[in-house]
C-alpha positions in Angstrom: -11.3 14.0 -19.1 -9.8 12.0 -22.0 -11.5 8.9 -23.3 -8.9 6.5 -22.0 -8.9 8.1 -18.6 -12.7 8.1 -18.4 -12.7 4.4 -19.3 -10.2 3.6 -16.6 -12.1 5.7 -14.1 -15.3 3.7 -14.9 -13.5 0.4 -14.7 -11.8 1.3 -11.4 -15.2 2.0 -9.9 -16.6 -1.3 -11.0 -14.2 -3.4 -9.0 -15.6 -5.0 -5.8 -12.3 -4.4 -3.9 -12.5 -0.6 -4.4 -14.1 1.9 -2.0 -14.4 5.5 -3.2 -16.9 7.6 -1.2 -17.7 11.2 -1.9 -16.1 13.7 0.5 -19.4 14.5 2.0 -19.7 10.9 3.2 -16.6 11.1 5.3 -15.8 14.7 6.2 -16.3 14.7 10.0 -18.1 11.4 10.1 -17.4 7.6 9.9 -17.8 5.5 6.8 -19.8 2.2 7.2 -16.6 0.2 6.3 -14.9 1.4 9.5 -14.2 -1.6 11.7 -15.6 -3.9 9.0 -12.7 -4.4 6.5 -12.0 -8.0 7.6 -15.7 -9.1 7.4 -16.9 -7.1 4.4 -13.9 -7.0 2.2 -11.3 -9.7 3.1 -13.5 -12.4 4.8 -10.6 -13.3 7.1 -9.0 -12.2 10.3 -5.5 -11.5 8.9 -3.5 -8.4 9.7 -4.3 -5.2 7.7 -1.5 -3.1 6.2 -2.0 0.2 4.6 -0.1 1.9 1.8 -0.7 5.7 2.0 -0.3 7.6 -1.2 -0.2 4.3 -3.1 -0.2 5.8 -6.7 -0.4 2.8 -9.1 -0.4 0.4 -6.2 2.9 -1.4 -6.9 3.6 -1.8 -3.2 0.1 -2.9 -2.3 -0.1 -5.6 -5.0 3.6 -6.5 -4.6 3.4 -7.1 -0.9 0.1 -8.8 -1.2 1.6 -11.4 -3.6 4.7 -11.7 -1.4 2.8 -12.1 1.9 -0.6 -13.8 1.2 -1.1 -14.1 5.0 -1.7 -10.3 5.2 -4.4 -8.0 3.9 -3.3 -4.8 2.0 -5.1 -1.6 1.3 -3.8 1.0 -1.1 -5.0 4.6 -0.3 -4.8 7.5 -2.7 -7.0 10.3 -4.0 -6.2 9.8 -7.7 -8.4 7.0 -9.0 -6.9 7.0 -12.5 -3.5 6.0 -11.1 -5.0 3.4 -8.7 -6.7 1.8 -11.6 -3.5 -0.1 -12.5 -3.2 -1.7 -9.1 -6.9 -2.5 -8.9 -6.9 -4.0 -12.4 -3.8 -6.1 -11.6 -5.3 -7.4 -8.4 -8.5 -8.4 -10.1 -6.7 -10.0 -13.1 -4.6 -12.1 -10.7 -7.7 -12.8 -8.5 -5.9 -11.5 -5.4 -8.3 -11.7 -2.5 -6.0 -9.9 0.0 -5.7 -6.5 -1.6 -8.2 -3.6 -1.8 -8.1 0.1 -2.7 -9.5 3.1 -1.0 -9.9 6.4 -2.9 -9.9 9.3 -0.4 -7.9 12.2 1.0 -5.5 11.0 3.7 -6.8 13.8 5.9 -10.0 11.6 6.2 -8.2 8.3 6.8 -9.5 8.0 10.4 -13.0 7.9 9.1 -12.4 4.5 7.6 -10.6 2.5 10.3 -11.4 1.7 13.9 -9.1 1.4 16.9 -6.5 -1.3 16.5 -7.8 -2.3 13.0 -4.5 -1.7 11.2 -1.2 -3.4 11.9 1.3 -1.5 9.7 1.5 1.5 7.5 3.6 2.1 4.4 4.2 5.6 3.1 5.8 5.4 -0.3 7.1 8.5 -2.1 4.6 11.0 -0.7 4.5 14.7 -1.6 7.5 15.9 0.6 5.9 19.4 1.1 9.4 21.1 1.2 10.0 24.1 3.4 9.6 24.6 7.2 6.1 26.2 6.8 4.8 22.9 5.4 5.8 20.6 8.2 2.3 19.9 9.3 1.3 18.8 5.7 3.8 15.9 5.7 2.4 12.5 6.2 5.0 11.8 9.0 4.2 15.0 10.9 3.0 14.6 14.5 -0.5 15.6 13.5 -0.8 12.8 11.0 1.0 10.3 13.3 -1.6 11.0 16.0 -4.3 10.4 13.4 -2.8 7.0 12.5 -2.6 6.1 16.2 -6.4 6.2 16.3 -6.5 3.0 14.3 -3.0 1.6 14.3 -2.3 -1.2 16.8 0.0 -0.2 19.7 3.6 -0.8 18.7 2.4 -0.9 15.1 5.0 -0.2 12.4 5.3 2.8 10.0 7.5 2.6 7.0 8.7 5.6 4.9 10.4 5.3 1.6 11.3 8.6 -0.2 13.8 10.2 -2.5 13.5 13.4 -0.5 16.3 14.0 2.0 14.4 16.8 3.7 11.4 14.5 4.4 13.7 11.7 5.5 15.6 14.0 8.0 12.3 15.6 9.2 10.9 12.1 10.0 14.0 11.1 11.8 13.8 14.2 13.9 10.1 13.4 14.8 11.2 9.9 15.8 13.9 11.3 18.1 11.6 14.1 19.5 8.8 11.7 20.4 11.2 8.9 21.5 9.7 6.4 19.0 11.4 3.1 18.5 13.5 3.1 15.3 13.7 -0.2 13.4 15.6 0.6 10.2 17.1 3.8 8.9 19.3 4.4 5.8 19.9 7.4 3.7 20.9 5.3 0.7 18.8 2.2 0.5 20.3 0.6 -2.6 23.9 0.9 -1.6 23.3 -0.4 1.8 23.5 -4.1 2.8 21.7 -5.4 5.9 24.2 -5.2 8.8 26.3 -2.5 7.1 27.2 0.9 8.6 24.8 2.5 6.2 21.9 1.2 8.3 20.9 2.5 11.7 19.0 -0.3 13.3 18.6 -0.3 17.1 16.5 -3.5 16.9 19.5 -5.4 15.5 20.9 -8.4 17.4 24.4 -8.3 18.7 25.8 -10.0 15.6 23.8 -8.0 13.1 20.3 -8.1 11.7 18.5 -11.5 12.2 17.9 -13.6 9.2 14.1 -12.9 9.3 14.8 -9.2 9.1 17.5 -9.7 6.4 14.9 -11.6 4.4 12.4 -8.8 4.9 14.9 -6.2 3.8 15.6 -8.2 0.6 11.9 -8.4 -0.1 11.3 -4.6 0.2 14.2 -4.0 -2.2 12.5 -6.2 -4.8 9.5 -3.9 -5.1 9.9 -0.6 -6.8 7.2 2.0 -7.6 6.9 3.7 -11.0 8.3 6.9 -9.6 11.1 5.1 -7.7 12.3 3.6 -11.0 12.4 7.1 -12.5 14.3 8.5 -9.6 16.9 5.6 -9.8 17.3 6.2 -13.5 18.3 9.8 -12.7 20.8 8.6 -10.1 18.9 9.8 -7.1 19.3 8.2 -3.7 16.4 6.4 -2.1 16.0 6.7 1.7 14.1 4.3 3.9 13.2 4.2 7.6 10.7 2.3 9.8 9.7 2.8 13.4 7.1 1.7 15.9 4.3 3.8 17.2 3.1 3.9 20.8 0.2 5.8 22.3 2.3 6.7 25.3 4.5 8.9 23.1 1.5 10.9 21.9 -0.7 12.1 24.8 -4.2 13.4 23.8 -3.2 16.8 25.1 -0.5 17.2 22.5 2.4 17.3 25.0 5.7 15.4 24.3 6.9 12.7 26.7 
């Protein structure tokens, strides 16, 4: 490990808003923070929103600044990347953002039933190819895992440059009859209310002002990789949907 990377690693671990357990602490068992984020980390009763695969934490810190009434937790396995978000949040004295370093396979070891209100999945590994379906963070297996701690009718957002992952997620939404909120295969050429957006929750006369405002807000935050993709002329896709336990029975059947 290089000197700079080691220094960042040590600094990352020193922040009070960072949780980074060893794998042995959470593989097949619960971490003590489970069910206690609001009392031990945030000291409030505000909604909790996760960013899975947060990288440098641009969305976690950006949304935390934009919506101080919510709590945000960036989740990733690479601490050297997360250092940037953790450092920014501490420099700005942001009390509503934290970071969790873990594999997402273990995510249900950290949150109790109904503890999380929303999930953002920003530019995850798309795991291309049909044999890798179950590795995708929007696969039915992962969605069932999220349901163990996501509030009923909680929202999941996906932002990706990968068309295969976008189409795969759209097919999962249709198969399990999940409630689609927004869907566009070209985010930055689409305007709220245009035919580029599939939004069943629209009002008759288009997207309500509150949702148009939200749409503008998500456009204003771009991750490091997103900026690189846009510089290359790549299209960014986005969709969001609501999760309901009735759509994912414990026996794995589809309703």
